[in-house]
C-alpha positions as CSV (number, residue, x, y, z in Angstrom):
1,M,64.7,0.6,-46.1
2,P,68.9,0.7,-45.5
3,N,69.9,1.5,-48.5
4,P,74.4,1.5,-48.1
5,K,74.7,2.2,-51.7
6,R,73.1,3.9,-54.1
7,E,73.7,4.7,-58.1
8,K,72.6,7.8,-59.9
9,R,73.2,8.7,-63.3
10,R,74.3,12.5,-64.3
11,N,74.9,14.1,-67.2
12,N,78.7,13.3,-67.3
13,G,78.7,9.7,-65.8
14,Y,77.7,7.9,-62.6
15,S,77.5,9.0,-58.8
16,F,78.0,6.8,-56.1
17,V,77.0,6.8,-52.6
18,V,78.8,4.3,-50.2
19,N,79.5,3.9,-46.2
20,Y,82.0,2.8,-44.0
21,L,82.4,2.8,-40.1
22,T,85.6,4.7,-38.7
23,I,86.6,3.1,-35.2
24,N,89.1,4.6,-32.7
25,G,90.3,1.7,-30.8
26,G,91.5,1.3,-27.1
27,V,87.9,2.5,-25.8
28,R,86.8,0.1,-23.4
29,L,83.3,-1.0,-23.9
30,S,80.7,-1.2,-21.0
31,G,77.1,-1.2,-20.3
32,R,74.1,-3.2,-21.6
33,V,72.8,-3.6,-25.2
34,Q,69.8,-5.4,-26.5
35,I,70.4,-8.1,-28.7
36,S,67.9,-8.3,-31.6
37,G,65.7,-11.1,-33.4
38,A,67.7,-13.4,-35.1
39,K,68.3,-13.0,-38.6
40,N,68.4,-16.8,-39.4
41,S,65.3,-17.4,-37.6
42,A,63.4,-13.9,-38.9
43,L,63.9,-14.7,-42.5
44,K,63.3,-18.3,-42.5
45,L,59.8,-17.7,-40.5
46,M,59.0,-14.7,-42.7
47,A,59.3,-17.6,-45.9
48,A,56.9,-20.3,-44.0
49,S,54.1,-17.5,-43.5
50,L,53.5,-18.4,-46.9
51,L,51.8,-21.5,-45.8
52,G,49.1,-19.6,-44.0
53,H,46.2,-17.9,-45.4
54,G,45.5,-14.7,-43.7
55,V,47.4,-12.0,-41.4
56,T,50.8,-13.7,-39.3
57,V,52.5,-11.5,-36.7
58,L,56.0,-11.7,-36.8
59,D,57.4,-9.8,-33.6
60,N,61.4,-8.4,-33.0
61,V,62.0,-8.5,-36.4
62,P,65.1,-6.9,-36.9
63,R,65.6,-4.0,-38.8
64,I,68.4,-5.2,-41.3
65,S,69.3,-5.5,-45.1
66,D,68.1,-8.6,-45.2
67,V,64.7,-8.6,-43.9
68,F,64.0,-6.1,-46.6
69,T,65.1,-8.0,-49.2
70,M,62.5,-10.6,-48.0
71,I,60.1,-8.0,-47.8
72,E,60.9,-8.0,-51.4
73,V,60.9,-11.4,-52.1
74,L,57.2,-12.1,-50.2
75,Q,55.4,-8.5,-52.1
76,R,56.6,-9.9,-55.5
77,L,55.2,-13.2,-54.6
78,G,51.6,-11.3,-53.9
79,A,51.7,-11.1,-50.3
80,T,50.6,-7.3,-48.7
81,V,53.4,-7.0,-45.8
82,A,53.8,-3.5,-43.1
83,F,56.7,-3.2,-40.9
84,E,56.6,-1.5,-37.9
85,G,59.0,-0.7,-35.1
86,N,59.9,-4.7,-35.0
87,T,56.9,-6.2,-35.7
88,L,56.0,-7.2,-39.3
89,R,52.4,-8.6,-41.1
90,I,52.2,-10.4,-43.6
91,D,49.1,-10.9,-45.3
92,T,48.9,-14.3,-47.3
93,S,45.0,-14.3,-47.5
94,G,45.6,-13.2,-51.6
95,E,46.6,-15.2,-54.7
96,I,50.0,-16.1,-54.4
97,S,52.5,-16.3,-57.3
98,T,55.1,-19.2,-57.3
99,V,57.6,-17.7,-59.1
100,A,60.6,-16.0,-57.2
101,P,62.3,-13.3,-59.3
102,Y,66.6,-13.5,-60.0
103,D,66.3,-9.5,-59.4
104,L,65.8,-10.6,-55.3
105,V,67.0,-13.7,-55.2
106,R,70.5,-13.4,-56.0
107,R,71.0,-10.8,-53.7
108,M,70.1,-13.2,-50.6
109,R,70.8,-16.9,-50.4
110,A,68.0,-17.4,-47.8
111,S,65.5,-16.4,-50.4
112,I,65.5,-19.8,-51.5
113,N,63.3,-20.9,-48.2
114,V,60.4,-19.6,-50.0
115,L,60.7,-23.0,-52.2
116,G,59.4,-25.5,-49.4
117,P,56.2,-23.1,-48.7
118,L,55.5,-22.5,-52.4
119,L,55.2,-26.4,-53.6
120,A,53.2,-27.4,-49.9
121,R,50.1,-24.5,-51.1
122,S,50.3,-24.5,-54.7
123,G,52.4,-27.6,-55.8
124,H,54.8,-25.6,-58.0
125,A,57.6,-23.0,-57.5
126,R,59.6,-21.8,-59.8
127,V,63.2,-20.0,-57.9
128,A,66.0,-18.3,-59.5
129,M,69.3,-20.2,-58.1
130,P,69.9,-18.2,-55.2
131,G,73.3,-15.8,-54.0
132,G,74.2,-14.0,-50.8
133,C,77.8,-14.1,-49.1
134,N,80.8,-15.3,-50.8
135,I,81.9,-18.0,-48.5
136,G,82.2,-21.4,-50.2
137,N,80.4,-23.8,-52.4
138,R,76.8,-23.6,-51.1
139,T,74.8,-25.9,-53.6
140,I,71.0,-26.9,-53.3
141,D,71.1,-30.5,-54.0
142,M,69.6,-31.7,-50.3
143,H,66.9,-29.4,-51.0
144,E,66.5,-31.4,-54.5
145,A,66.9,-34.8,-53.4
146,G,64.8,-34.2,-50.0
147,L,61.6,-32.9,-51.9
148,A,62.0,-35.1,-54.7
149,Q,61.5,-37.8,-52.1
150,L,58.2,-35.7,-51.2
151,G,57.6,-36.3,-54.7
152,V,58.3,-33.3,-56.3
153,K,60.1,-33.2,-59.9
154,F,62.6,-30.7,-60.9
155,T,64.0,-29.4,-63.5
156,F,66.8,-26.4,-64.0
157,D,65.6,-23.6,-67.0
158,H,67.8,-20.6,-67.5
159,G,69.2,-19.8,-64.0
160,Y,65.6,-20.9,-62.4
161,L,65.0,-23.8,-60.3
162,E,61.4,-25.0,-60.9
163,G,59.7,-27.8,-58.6
164,I,56.0,-29.1,-59.6
165,A,54.7,-31.9,-56.7
166,T,50.9,-32.7,-58.0
167,K,50.7,-34.3,-54.4
168,L,53.4,-34.6,-51.7
169,I,53.7,-37.5,-49.9
170,G,55.3,-38.1,-46.4
171,K,58.5,-40.2,-46.8
172,K,62.0,-40.6,-44.4
173,V,64.4,-38.6,-45.4
174,L,68.3,-39.0,-44.6
175,L,70.5,-35.8,-44.9
176,D,74.1,-36.6,-46.4
177,F,75.1,-33.1,-44.1
178,P,72.7,-31.9,-41.4
179,S,72.1,-28.7,-44.2
180,R,69.7,-26.0,-42.2
181,G,68.4,-24.9,-45.5
182,A,67.3,-28.2,-46.7
183,T,66.2,-29.2,-43.0
184,E,63.9,-25.8,-43.7
185,N,62.6,-26.6,-46.7
186,L,61.6,-30.1,-46.1
187,M,59.9,-29.1,-43.0
188,T,57.7,-26.8,-44.4
189,A,57.2,-28.8,-47.2
190,A,56.1,-32.3,-45.3
191,V,53.7,-29.9,-42.8
192,L,50.8,-30.0,-45.8
193,A,52.1,-33.4,-47.1
194,E,50.1,-36.4,-46.8
195,G,51.1,-39.1,-44.0
196,V,54.8,-38.5,-41.6
197,T,57.9,-37.0,-42.6
198,V,60.9,-37.9,-41.1
199,I,63.9,-36.1,-41.6
200,E,67.5,-37.9,-40.2
201,N,70.6,-36.2,-40.1
202,A,68.4,-33.1,-39.9
203,A,69.9,-29.7,-38.8
204,R,69.7,-28.8,-35.0
205,E,70.5,-24.9,-34.8
206,P,68.4,-22.6,-32.6
207,D,66.5,-21.2,-35.7
208,I,65.1,-25.1,-36.8
209,V,63.6,-25.4,-33.3
210,D,62.5,-21.4,-33.8
211,L,60.9,-22.4,-37.2
212,A,59.5,-25.8,-35.8
213,S,57.0,-23.5,-32.8
214,F,56.0,-21.3,-35.3
215,L,55.1,-24.1,-37.8
216,N,53.1,-25.5,-34.7
217,S,51.5,-22.2,-33.9
218,M,49.9,-22.1,-37.3
219,G,48.6,-26.0,-37.0
220,A,51.2,-28.2,-38.3
221,Q,52.5,-31.1,-36.2
222,V,56.3,-31.0,-35.3
223,W,58.2,-32.8,-33.0
224,G,62.2,-33.2,-32.3
225,A,63.3,-29.9,-33.2
226,G,67.0,-29.7,-31.9
227,T,67.8,-33.4,-32.4
228,S,69.0,-34.8,-35.4
229,T,65.3,-36.7,-36.2
230,V,62.4,-34.2,-36.9
231,E,58.8,-35.8,-37.4
232,I,56.2,-34.2,-39.1
233,T,53.1,-35.1,-39.7
234,G,50.7,-34.0,-42.2
235,V,47.7,-31.4,-41.7
236,E,45.2,-30.3,-44.2
237,R,45.6,-26.4,-43.7
238,M,47.7,-23.6,-42.0
239,E,46.4,-21.0,-40.2
240,S,48.1,-17.5,-39.8
241,T,49.9,-16.7,-36.4
242,F,51.2,-14.7,-33.7
243,Y,55.2,-15.3,-33.2
244,R,58.2,-13.6,-31.3
245,V,61.1,-14.0,-33.6
246,S,64.1,-15.8,-30.4
247,A,67.5,-13.7,-30.0
248,D,70.7,-14.3,-32.1
249,P,72.8,-16.0,-30.7
250,I,75.3,-14.9,-33.2
251,E,74.8,-11.3,-32.4
252,A,75.2,-12.3,-29.0
253,G,78.6,-13.1,-29.3
254,T,79.8,-10.8,-31.9
255,F,78.9,-8.1,-29.3
256,A,80.7,-10.3,-26.5
257,L,83.8,-10.6,-28.6
258,A,83.7,-6.4,-29.4
259,V,83.6,-6.1,-25.6
260,L,86.3,-8.2,-24.9
261,A,88.4,-7.5,-27.3
262,T,88.0,-3.7,-25.2
263,G,88.8,-5.0,-22.1
264,G,85.6,-4.8,-21.2
265,D,82.2,-5.3,-18.6
266,A,78.7,-5.5,-20.4
267,E,75.3,-6.9,-20.2
268,L,74.2,-8.4,-23.5
269,A,70.4,-8.4,-22.6
270,G,68.2,-10.8,-24.5
271,A,70.9,-13.6,-24.8
272,Q,70.5,-17.3,-24.4
273,P,73.2,-19.2,-23.0
274,E,71.7,-22.0,-23.7
275,T,72.0,-21.8,-27.4
276,M,75.8,-20.4,-27.0
277,E,77.1,-23.0,-25.0
278,I,80.2,-24.4,-26.8
279,F,80.8,-20.4,-28.0
280,L,81.3,-19.9,-24.2
281,E,83.2,-22.3,-23.4
282,K,85.8,-21.3,-25.7
283,L,85.3,-17.9,-24.0
284,E,85.9,-19.0,-20.7
285,L,89.4,-21.2,-21.9
286,A,90.3,-17.6,-22.9
287,G,89.8,-16.2,-19.8
288,A,87.0,-14.3,-20.1
289,E,84.0,-14.3,-17.3
290,W,80.7,-14.9,-18.0
291,A,77.4,-15.2,-15.8
292,P,73.8,-15.3,-16.3
293,I,71.6,-12.4,-15.6
294,D,67.6,-12.5,-15.4
295,D,66.8,-11.1,-19.3
296,G,70.7,-12.8,-20.7
297,I,74.2,-12.2,-19.6
298,R,77.3,-10.5,-18.4
299,I,80.6,-10.8,-20.3
300,S,83.7,-9.6,-18.9
301,G,87.4,-9.8,-19.2
302,D,90.5,-7.0,-18.5
303,H,93.2,-8.3,-19.5
304,R,94.8,-10.0,-22.5
305,P,93.2,-13.2,-23.9
306,Q,94.9,-16.9,-23.8
307,A,95.5,-18.7,-27.4
308,V,92.1,-21.1,-27.8
309,D,92.4,-24.3,-30.8
310,F,88.5,-24.9,-31.8
311,A,86.8,-26.1,-35.1
312,T,83.6,-24.8,-36.7
313,L,80.4,-27.6,-36.9
314,P,77.2,-27.5,-37.2
315,Y,75.2,-26.7,-34.0
316,P,75.8,-27.9,-31.3
317,G,79.3,-27.1,-32.2
318,F,81.1,-23.7,-32.7
319,P,79.2,-21.8,-34.9
320,T,80.7,-21.0,-38.5
321,D,79.0,-17.4,-38.3
322,L,81.3,-16.2,-35.0
323,Q,84.5,-18.4,-36.5
324,P,86.0,-14.7,-38.3
325,Q,85.1,-12.3,-34.9
326,M,86.6,-15.1,-33.1
327,M,89.7,-14.9,-35.3
328,A,90.0,-11.3,-35.0
329,Y,89.8,-11.5,-30.8
330,L,92.7,-14.3,-30.8
331,A,94.4,-12.4,-33.3
332,A,95.6,-10.3,-30.1
333,A,96.1,-13.2,-27.6
334,E,99.0,-15.0,-25.6
335,G,100.0,-17.9,-27.6
336,T,98.9,-19.7,-30.8
337,S,95.6,-20.4,-31.8
338,I,94.8,-23.2,-34.2
339,I,91.1,-23.0,-36.0
340,T,90.0,-25.3,-38.6
341,E,86.7,-24.0,-40.4
342,N,84.5,-27.2,-41.0
343,V,81.7,-25.8,-42.8
344,F,82.3,-23.4,-45.7
345,E,85.7,-23.8,-47.5
346,N,86.0,-20.0,-48.4
347,R,86.2,-17.9,-44.8
348,F,88.8,-16.8,-44.2
349,A,88.9,-14.1,-46.5
350,H,89.2,-11.7,-43.5
351,A,92.4,-13.5,-42.5
352,Q,94.3,-11.0,-44.9
353,E,92.8,-7.8,-43.8
354,L,93.4,-9.0,-40.2
355,V,97.4,-9.4,-41.1
356,R,97.1,-5.1,-42.6
357,M,96.1,-4.4,-38.6
358,G,99.1,-6.4,-38.1
359,A,98.0,-9.9,-37.0
360,D,100.2,-12.5,-37.3
361,I,97.7,-15.3,-39.4
362,R,98.6,-18.1,-41.6
363,T,96.1,-20.1,-43.5
364,E,96.6,-23.5,-45.3
365,G,93.3,-25.1,-46.7
366,H,90.8,-25.0,-43.9
367,H,93.5,-24.7,-41.0
368,A,94.3,-21.1,-40.3
369,V,97.3,-20.6,-37.5
370,V,97.0,-17.7,-35.6
371,R,100.3,-16.4,-33.6
372,G,99.1,-13.3,-31.2
373,V,100.6,-10.3,-31.6
374,R,100.4,-7.8,-28.5
375,R,98.5,-5.1,-30.0
376,L,96.8,-4.6,-33.9
377,Q,97.1,-1.7,-35.2
378,G,94.5,0.8,-37.3
379,A,94.6,0.3,-40.9
380,P,91.6,0.9,-43.2
381,V,90.5,-2.6,-44.3
382,K,87.5,-4.3,-46.5
383,G,84.8,-6.2,-45.1
384,S,84.3,-8.9,-48.0
385,D,81.0,-10.6,-46.4
386,L,78.6,-10.0,-43.7
387,R,80.9,-12.1,-40.6
388,A,84.0,-10.8,-42.0
389,G,83.1,-7.5,-41.9
390,A,82.3,-8.1,-37.9
391,A,85.1,-9.3,-37.6
392,L,86.7,-6.6,-38.6
393,V,84.7,-4.1,-36.3
394,V,86.2,-6.8,-33.3
395,A,89.1,-6.0,-34.4
396,A,89.0,-2.3,-34.3
397,L,87.9,-1.4,-31.3
398,G,90.6,-3.3,-29.6
399,A,93.4,-2.0,-32.1
400,E,95.9,1.4,-31.2
401,G,94.8,4.0,-33.1
402,Q,91.9,4.2,-36.5
403,T,90.6,1.9,-38.6
404,E,88.2,2.1,-41.8
405,V,85.7,-0.5,-42.2
406,H,84.7,-0.3,-46.1
407,D,82.3,-2.7,-48.0
408,F,80.2,-2.0,-44.5
409,H,77.0,-2.8,-46.4
410,Y,77.9,-6.5,-45.3
411,V,77.7,-5.8,-42.0
412,E,74.2,-4.1,-42.3
413,R,72.9,-6.9,-43.6
414,G,72.7,-9.0,-40.5
415,Y,73.0,-6.7,-37.5
416,E,70.7,-3.8,-36.6
417,D,71.9,-0.7,-35.9
418,F,75.4,-2.1,-35.1
419,A,77.0,1.8,-35.5
420,G,74.5,2.8,-32.7
421,K,74.5,-0.2,-30.5
422,L,78.4,0.4,-30.1
423,R,78.0,3.8,-29.5
424,G,75.2,3.1,-26.3
425,L,78.4,0.7,-24.9
426,G,80.9,3.8,-25.3
427,G,82.5,3.1,-28.4
428,D,84.2,5.8,-29.8
429,V,82.6,4.5,-34.2
430,E,80.7,6.8,-36.5
431,L,79.0,5.6,-39.7
432,V,80.1,8.0,-42.8
433,E,78.4,8.3,-46.2
434,E,80.5,9.8,-48.8
435,T,79.8,10.3,-52.6
436,T,82.3,9.7,-55.4
437,S,81.9,10.2,-58.9
438,L,82.6,8.1,-61.9
439,S,83.4,10.3,-65.6
440,I,82.6,8.2,-68.8
C-alpha cells in the first residue's frame, strides 16, 4: 500500500518520511504508455459493490492511494477485500455495518459514495462528512435533497450525516446542478427502491456510464446513463458480478500534455478518444496532432503551442480535472490564453507555483490570464492537491533545469506509478524519499 508520509515517534521527538519528485526538464518523451483504470470509476464501483451479495471482482483497478483508502472503508464496513495486481475481489456476503468512520472518510471525498448503497441495502447509513482535496466548496446538499425525495430521513450529528429509510420509493428528482456525486448516490439507492426513479439534469461523465453498466451487470435496470435523464426501475435484489474498469480519461489527458510539453510523440494505450472530445479539440487548436490507433491514441507536437481559451464545464465540457495541467502547458504558449474555471471556485492554487517557474499568470475570481513565456524554469514547487501536483509535473517536464515537486503524495492519490511511467517514456525523473526529524 502506498504510504507517502509516515510519522514515527522517537525518544526525543518525531521523524517524518516525505517524498518528492525531481524532474530534469527538456527531455523529449516518446514511446508508449499504458493508461490505467479510471480513478473516478473504480472508487464508485467499489462503493456500489456493497449492493451485491457474494464476491464481486473488479479488474483494471489502479493501484493508487485513494483505492487503498476505499479498501479500508469497505473493510471497516465488514467486507472482505483482496487486491492482487490490478484485480480487486470484494466479498460482501457477511454482515455489513452501516457506519463509515471519520478517520477514513475525512481522507477522501469519494467515501460519501457508500451512502446510497448502504441506504438501499440496510435502510440506514451513518457517514462522516467527507474530506479530499481543498479545491472549493463541495457540499452534499444535493445528495441529501435527492435521497430525501426517495424517502430518506436525514439528521446531522457531531460531524456525521445519518440517514434512515424505512422504505425507498422511486420518484422524479431534478438536480439543481449535474452533480456527479449526487447522481451516483441516487442511482445506487434507486436500484433497490420500489417503482421508477427518474433523475433529471443528471451528470453525464464517463464514470456515470461505467457505474450504470456495473449496476446492470449486478441485475439493476438503469437506462439513459450518459444523457441528462437517467431512469432506474427498482429490483428486489442485486448480485455480485465481474467488471472491468474503463480507462482513465484524466490520466490520458495528463500524459498527453506531458508528452506535448516536451515536444514529444507517444502512444497512449487504452485511452478512449470518445471520452476526451473537447479536450482533444483544444489540443488541436493549440497545434498538437493526435490520431486514433487500434488500442488508444497517438499524440505528438514538436513545436511551441498556440494560446487557447477554454472554460471548464460538467461533461461533455472541458474537464475541471485537466484545467491545471492545461494551464501548465499553455504557460509556455505563443500568445495569451484566457481560462475560466466554472466548476470549483478555488482551483487556481497551482498558478502561483507556476509563476515560481517563470510563468506569467494573473488570476481574478474564476478567470486566469496566461501570457505565454518562451520557456519555464525549474524550481522547487509544492503541489496543493492531486491535479495541481500533476500540473507542476507537466510544467517541469518542459522546463529548463531541475524541478522538485514537493507534497507528491497528492499525485499518488490519482496516478498509478506516475514516475515509473514517465521514465518508461524517457523522462529524467526520480521519486525521492527523505527523512527529517523534529525535536521536542
